[in-house]
C-alpha positions, -999 to +999 in steps of 0.1 A: -004+000-002+017+033-009+019+063+013-010+081-009-032+051+000-027+049+031-030+081+041-060+090+022-074+058+039-069+075+072-084+105+062-114+088+047-120+073+082-120+105+097-144+116+079-164+088+087-162+091+122-164+130+123-195+125+097-210+095+114-209+117+149-227+143+140-248+130+116-263+108+148-265+128+175-282+150+154-307+124+142-311+112+180-319+143+194-336+162+169-320+191+175-294+209+150-266+225+170-234+246+159-213+220+171-231+193+144-221+218+119-183+217+130-187+178+129-202+181+094-171+203+082-145+181+098-161+154+076-162+172+046-128+187+046-111+151+055-129+137+031-119+163+007-081+154+017-089+118+011-103+123-022-073+146-031-047+119-019-065+091-039-066+115-071-026+120-070-021+084-063-040+078-100-028+105-114-059+112-131-096+109-129-111+077-136-151+068-138-160+035-121-190+030-102-170+036-069-153+070-084-186+083-091-204+074-057-177+091-038-180+122-059-219+124-058-215+112-019-187+145-011-212+167-035-241+155-010-221+159+019-211+197+011-247+204+001-253+189+035-229+211+058-248+243+035-281+234+045-274+227+081-253+261+082-279+277+067-306+263+090-285+274+118-277+309+107-317+315+102-329+294+132-352+279+107-374+252+126-390+239+091-355+237+076-341+214+105-372+192+109-367+183+073-328+178+075-330+152+105-342+128+073-325+139+047-295+135+067-293+099+069-298+096+036-267+116+027-252+094+052-259+060+038-253+072+003-219+083+014-215+048+034-218+031+002-190+046-010-170+040+017-179+004+020-170+004-016-137+016-012-128-006+015-135-039-003-116-025-031-086-018-013-089-049+008-096-074-022-066-060-039-084-048-068-083-012-061-044-008-069 
């Protein structure tokens, strides 16, 4: 395993930890808080760094089911973060109400990409 792949995998796992803490705490308590926004931001940042490291390892964009789901997952995370930011900034309870349900869908979609990357890495198909 190259240093870029190892570092990318570490950053993706950090994204999983940050994002999952924010998503599930928000979902269980049904109350969006500023520290959730921080967890979402850290998830987006670490996922972006992991994505950049994988790009640097490959050297060019590739379009596989895994990479497409990864890019879509990252885009959804960014959209999700923006939604949370607006809901908190405006103290919009209606936005927050629908936000909780959407959060789980974004997290589940992102998990598909994470698990497929884990599978590819462990099976040696992601070389």
